VEXPABA-221211 format. One line per 3 residues: number of its first residue (from 1); their letters; for each residue x, y, z of C-alpha. Coordinates in nm, 4 decimals. Layout:
NUM	a	X Y Z | ...
***
This chain:
1	xxx	-4.0057 1.5247 -3.1812 | -4.3280 1.5965 -2.9886 | -4.3299 1.4825 -2.6431
4	xxx	-4.5517 1.2018 -2.5324 | -4.6524 1.4055 -2.2180 | -4.5927 1.7580 -2.0960
7	xxx	-4.6641 1.9850 -1.8069 | -4.6334 2.3541 -1.7278 | -4.6610 2.4811 -1.3782
10	xxx	-4.5723 2.7722 -1.1637 | -4.4018 2.6467 -0.8539 | -4.4929 2.7695 -0.5134
13	xxx	-4.1433 2.9107 -0.4417 | -3.9018 3.0684 -0.6683 | -3.7124 2.7707 -0.8383
16	xxx	-3.3705 2.7677 -1.0175 | -3.3608 2.4643 -1.2402 | -3.0020 2.4233 -1.2436
19	xxx	-2.9162 2.4941 -0.8905 | -3.2078 2.2559 -0.7791 | -3.1263 1.9602 -1.0008
22	xxx	-2.7459 2.0073 -1.0203 | -2.7157 1.7794 -0.6874 | -2.8473 1.4750 -0.8881
25	xxx	-2.5717 1.4968 -1.1392 | -2.2886 1.2199 -1.0794 | -2.0178 1.4004 -1.2807
28	xxx	-2.0117 1.5730 -1.6179 | -2.0385 1.2368 -1.7889 | -2.3285 1.1161 -1.6082
31	xxx	-2.5339 0.8875 -1.8740 | -2.8664 0.9680 -1.6937 | -2.8248 1.3411 -1.6779
34	xxx	-2.7503 1.6145 -1.9270 | -2.7551 1.9850 -1.9243 | -2.8022 2.1311 -2.2810
37	xxx	-2.6814 2.4528 -2.4256 | -3.0189 2.6016 -2.3678 | -3.0156 2.5469 -1.9963
40	xxx	-3.2735 2.2584 -2.0061 | -3.2018 1.9527 -1.7698 | -3.2518 1.6125 -1.9333
43	xxx	-3.2964 1.3034 -1.7079 | -3.3292 0.9222 -1.7838 | -3.5591 0.7701 -1.5344
46	xxx	-3.7166 0.4379 -1.4371 | -4.0723 0.4440 -1.3215 | -4.3225 0.1696 -1.2281
49	xxx	-4.4739 0.2301 -1.5734 | -4.1489 0.1799 -1.7569 | -3.8491 0.3929 -1.8786
52	xxx	-3.8657 0.7514 -1.9603 | -3.6726 1.0652 -2.0494 | -3.7782 1.4105 -1.9365
55	xxx	-3.6645 1.7427 -2.0290 | -3.7239 2.0259 -1.7943 | -3.6963 2.3902 -1.9111
58	xxx	-3.7272 2.7311 -1.7268 | -3.9700 2.9591 -1.8795 | -4.0147 3.3379 -1.8672
61	xxx	-4.2198 3.4501 -1.5533 | -4.1053 3.1747 -1.3315 | -4.2986 2.9071 -1.5137
64	xxx	-4.1328 2.5535 -1.5356 | -4.2157 2.3041 -1.8282 | -4.1378 1.9286 -1.8375
67	xxx	-4.1848 1.7196 -2.1486 | -4.1448 1.3331 -2.1324 | -4.0910 1.0517 -2.3735
70	xxx	-4.1311 0.6752 -2.3280 | -4.3714 0.4244 -2.1581 | -4.3053 0.5851 -1.8143
73	xxx	-4.3237 0.9456 -1.9450 | -4.6876 1.0067 -1.7986 | -4.5720 0.9360 -1.4490
76	xxx	-4.2362 1.0910 -1.4717 | -4.3776 1.4150 -1.6274 | -4.6637 1.4101 -1.3439
79	xxx	-4.3905 1.3903 -1.0568 | -4.1827 1.6713 -1.2081 | -4.2950 1.9475 -0.9703
82	xxx	-4.2010 1.7072 -0.6710 | -3.8585 1.6498 -0.8448 | -3.8282 2.0385 -0.8629
85	xxx	-3.8758 2.0736 -0.4776 | -4.2535 2.1580 -0.4814 | -4.2653 2.0083 -0.1232
88	xxx	-3.9496 2.1757 0.0057 | -4.0658 2.4498 0.2322 | -3.7829 2.7199 0.3205
91	xxx	-4.0292 2.9387 0.5041 | -3.9036 2.8434 0.8432 | -3.5401 2.9049 0.7575
94	xxx	-3.3735 3.2018 0.9410 | -3.0189 3.2707 0.8117 | -2.9123 3.4123 1.1527
97	xxx	-2.5407 3.4867 1.0159 | -2.4470 3.7428 0.7549 | -2.2761 3.4739 0.5479
100	xxx	-2.5949 3.2832 0.5203 | -2.8202 3.5765 0.4693 | -2.6194 3.6935 0.1789
103	xxx	-2.6172 3.3405 0.0296 | -2.9970 3.3117 0.0988 | -3.0768 3.6318 -0.0849
106	xxx	-2.8396 3.5728 -0.3812 | -2.9817 3.2119 -0.4297 | -3.3596 3.2412 -0.3709
109	xxx	-3.4325 2.9665 -0.6263 | -3.2307 2.6736 -0.4682 | -3.4738 2.4184 -0.3777
112	xxx	-3.4084 2.0674 -0.2365 | -3.5127 1.8075 -0.4952 | -3.6978 1.4797 -0.4246
115	xxx	-3.6603 1.2128 -0.6924 | -3.8423 0.9357 -0.4995 | -3.5892 0.6894 -0.6626
118	xxx	-3.4346 0.5504 -0.3457 | -3.2409 0.2613 -0.4987 | -3.0998 0.4710 -0.7647
121	xxx	-2.9667 0.7201 -0.4978 | -2.8435 0.4435 -0.2973 | -2.6471 0.2550 -0.5549
124	xxx	-2.4756 0.5833 -0.6559 | -2.4063 0.6757 -0.2886 | -2.2568 0.3300 -0.2124
127	xxx	-2.0140 0.3775 -0.5118 | -1.9032 0.7142 -0.3548 | -1.8032 0.5444 -0.0226
130	xxx	-1.4430 0.6186 0.0712 | -1.2957 0.6979 -0.2781 | -1.2512 1.0227 -0.4513
133	xxx	-1.5534 1.1746 -0.6300 | -1.4128 1.1327 -0.9723 | -1.3354 0.7743 -0.9307
136	xxx	-1.6829 0.7053 -0.8177 | -1.8297 0.8892 -1.1025 | -1.6167 0.7021 -1.3493
139	xxx	-1.7556 0.3704 -1.2088 | -2.1120 0.5011 -1.2260 | -2.0811 0.6170 -1.5809
142	xxx	-1.9317 0.2751 -1.6824 | -2.1907 0.0653 -1.5038 | -2.4985 0.2461 -1.6150
145	xxx	-2.3779 0.2598 -1.9705 | -2.2934 -0.1090 -1.9722 | -2.6155 -0.2307 -1.7865
148	xxx	-2.8737 0.0499 -1.8117 | -3.1204 0.0493 -2.1005 | -3.0976 0.3243 -2.3799
151	xxx	-3.3077 0.6208 -2.2786 | -3.6243 0.6835 -2.5107 | -3.6882 0.9884 -2.6989
154	xxx	-3.4929 1.2577 -2.8736 | -3.1961 1.2747 -2.6357 | -2.9397 1.5518 -2.7150
157	xxx	-2.6708 1.2774 -2.6670 | -2.6682 0.9053 -2.5844 | -2.8288 0.8556 -2.2387
160	xxx	-2.9058 0.5484 -2.0312 | -3.1579 0.4728 -1.7504 | -3.0140 0.3624 -1.4281
163	xxx	-3.0226 -0.0322 -1.3960 | -3.2986 -0.1791 -1.2134 | -3.2187 -0.3576 -0.8622
166	xxx	-3.2323 -0.6933 -1.0598 | -2.9986 -0.5729 -1.3205 | -2.7516 -0.4615 -1.0437
169	xxx	-2.7698 -0.7901 -0.8941 | -2.6711 -0.9586 -1.2178 | -2.3680 -0.7728 -1.2683
172	xxx	-2.0799 -1.0264 -1.2687 | -1.7628 -0.9728 -1.0491 | -1.5392 -0.8890 -1.3315
175	xxx	-1.7445 -0.6125 -1.4506 | -1.7325 -0.4523 -1.1176 | -1.3529 -0.4774 -1.1277
178	xxx	-1.3431 -0.3347 -1.4723 | -1.5377 -0.0308 -1.3305 | -1.2853 0.0069 -1.0547
181	xxx	-1.5300 -0.0946 -0.7812 | -1.3671 -0.2854 -0.5054 | -1.5462 -0.6190 -0.3716
184	xxx	-1.6803 -0.4524 -0.0599 | -1.8716 -0.1740 -0.2433 | -1.9958 -0.4134 -0.5211
187	xxx	-2.1291 -0.6710 -0.2538 | -2.3082 -0.3717 -0.0573 | -2.4902 -0.2638 -0.3847
190	xxx	-2.5914 -0.6138 -0.4714 | -2.7004 -0.6972 -0.1267 | -2.9187 -0.3908 -0.1080
193	xxx	-3.0357 -0.4910 -0.4702 | -3.2028 -0.8003 -0.3182 | -3.4152 -0.5716 -0.0980
196	xxx	-3.4897 -0.3129 -0.3742 | -3.8714 -0.3271 -0.3471 | -3.8591 -0.2734 0.0354
199	xxx	-3.6029 0.0112 -0.0069 | -3.8269 0.1934 -0.2479 | -4.0944 0.1924 0.0006
202	xxx	-3.8939 0.4211 0.2064 | -3.9940 0.7092 -0.0203 | -4.3436 0.6943 0.1330
205	xxx	-4.2230 0.7098 0.4996 | -4.1164 0.9677 0.7519 | -3.7644 1.0761 0.7202
208	xxx	-3.6594 0.8945 1.0427 | -3.8356 0.5736 0.9271 | -3.6784 0.5936 0.5962
211	xxx	-3.3293 0.6356 0.7356 | -3.3913 0.3496 0.9761 | -3.4779 0.1156 0.7018
214	xxx	-3.1677 0.2337 0.4754 | -2.9137 0.1618 0.7715 | -3.0497 -0.1873 0.8206
217	xxx	-2.8495 -0.2596 0.5030 | -2.5183 -0.4083 0.5771 | -2.2549 -0.1302 0.4533
220	xxx	-2.4926 0.1365 0.4822 | -2.4324 0.3821 0.7564 | -2.5290 0.7437 0.8376
223	xxx	-2.3276 0.9078 0.5712 | -2.4881 0.7040 0.2866 | -2.8345 0.7169 0.4190
226	xxx	-2.7987 1.1076 0.4316 | -2.6876 1.1174 0.0759 | -2.9919 0.9219 -0.0265
229	xxx	-3.2193 1.1368 0.1840 | -3.0961 1.4606 0.0327 | -3.1679 1.3454 -0.3215
232	xxx	-3.4443 1.0654 -0.3201 | -3.6384 1.2056 -0.0135 | -3.5935 1.5699 -0.0456
235	xxx	-3.4830 1.5962 0.3257 | -3.3488 1.9682 0.3737 | -3.2140 1.8486 0.7072
238	xxx	-2.9978 1.5519 0.6207 | -2.6368 1.6079 0.7167 | -2.3640 1.3768 0.5639
241	xxx	-2.1983 1.2873 0.8919 | -1.8564 1.1158 0.8385 | -1.7859 1.2900 0.5068
244	xxx	-1.4156 1.3353 0.4387 | -1.4428 1.7089 0.3976 | -1.7767 1.8349 0.5239
247	xxx	-1.6972 1.8977 0.8877 | -1.3808 2.0948 0.8292 | -1.5782 2.2778 0.5375
250	xxx	-1.8592 2.3865 0.7542 | -1.6131 2.4641 1.0464 | -1.4187 2.7095 0.8356
253	xxx	-1.7294 2.8593 0.6674 | -1.9020 2.9376 0.9746 | -1.6393 2.9652 1.2544
256	xxx	-1.2931 2.9868 1.0779 | -1.1626 2.6624 1.2174 | -1.1458 2.2781 1.1881
259	xxx	-1.4307 2.0942 1.3313 | -1.5059 1.7261 1.4270 | -1.8443 1.5692 1.3142
262	xxx	-1.9649 1.6378 1.6619 | -1.8769 2.0048 1.6565 | -2.0250 2.0421 1.3072
265	xxx	-2.3674 1.9175 1.4324 | -2.3547 2.1406 1.7318 | -2.2630 2.4411 1.5052
268	xxx	-2.5570 2.3521 1.2676 | -2.8036 2.2939 1.5556 | -2.9487 2.6524 1.5225
271	xxx	-3.0637 2.5572 1.1556 | -3.2437 2.2172 1.2706 | -3.4719 2.1227 0.9901
274	xxx	-3.2638 2.3112 0.7357 | -2.8937 2.1695 0.7906 | -2.8638 2.0420 0.4515
277	xxx	-3.0080 2.3638 0.3069 | -2.7253 2.5432 0.5027 | -2.4623 2.3284 0.3369
280	xxx	-2.6303 2.3789 -0.0169 | -2.6484 2.7609 0.0265 | -2.2821 2.7971 0.1432
283	xxx	-2.1826 2.5948 -0.1622 | -2.3954 2.7815 -0.3988 | -2.2557 3.1091 -0.2761
286	xxx	-1.8984 2.9910 -0.3262 | -1.8172 3.0191 0.0341 | -1.4679 2.8763 0.0880
289	xxx	-1.4122 2.6256 0.3532 | -1.0676 2.4829 0.4872 | -0.7776 2.5825 0.2841
292	xxx	-0.6275 2.2811 0.1072 | -0.2999 2.2320 0.2945 | -0.3326 1.8497 0.3969
295	xxx	-0.3207 1.5488 0.1731 | -0.6364 1.4621 -0.0253 | -0.8025 1.1213 -0.0261
298	xxx	-0.5628 0.8974 -0.2536 | -0.6842 0.7545 -0.5719 | -0.6871 0.3679 -0.5414
301	xxx	-0.7130 0.1801 -0.8822 | -0.9118 -0.1187 -0.7792 | -0.8660 -0.2654 -1.1356
304	xx	-0.4889 -0.3013 -1.0597 | -0.5549 -0.5091 -0.7402
***
């Protein structure tokens, strides 16, 4: 099927499609994200002009091509360079350590994406609060498929657009329960959905002001705000303070020992402005963190409570 809109461009910096957009995928079953066999990334997106599906491909010579279908395709395709990290500037990043120098050289195309979809990132991040990742991804898949619209265009598999704030607000309590979401997280999403328009305005603010607006929401703290900033706002400096594993991962990757959040922030201080980039580079390079000796976060089936 011929796309409704298309755009080809040469990014300002080397850009690896899969590495850059991989952080937007909420598990392998994410209904709004698909990586096809040819290496193209498909995303179902909501825009102010309507729903859209985009396909982004890496072309020879460093070019990128985005094609879009649906009423919102024009705007979604226009915003594709921003999505692929067009405004992510790594020029001020200095590796300093051999492990980071190697990671940076081996992953020159890793950019920090910017979806500008604040509430989408917020809802997904709230679902990931204080539960194991697989559990959050299962909840995300069930709710998006159940309450999101079918994605337009020739999608390679059934895909769905993430529900609007109004649709999140309308989800009844039993559907949250069936999706394995406890009442606290459900209430946090639905309360934030009441302020959906105001939250989306954060995409046009400074990083500090956007974070300040996000944490005004009950149940949204520094960890959740950072997770949103990393994806929706393209913040290369946002650190997920309070993460169950991150401080010890960074501690062992950089210093060979456990660290508290405060020690992690101190260790990352030399890379101020690029601290999230450091985290992404270490992960992309396969740098190992803390050996898994202690207990993992337990799986809690809220459907049985």
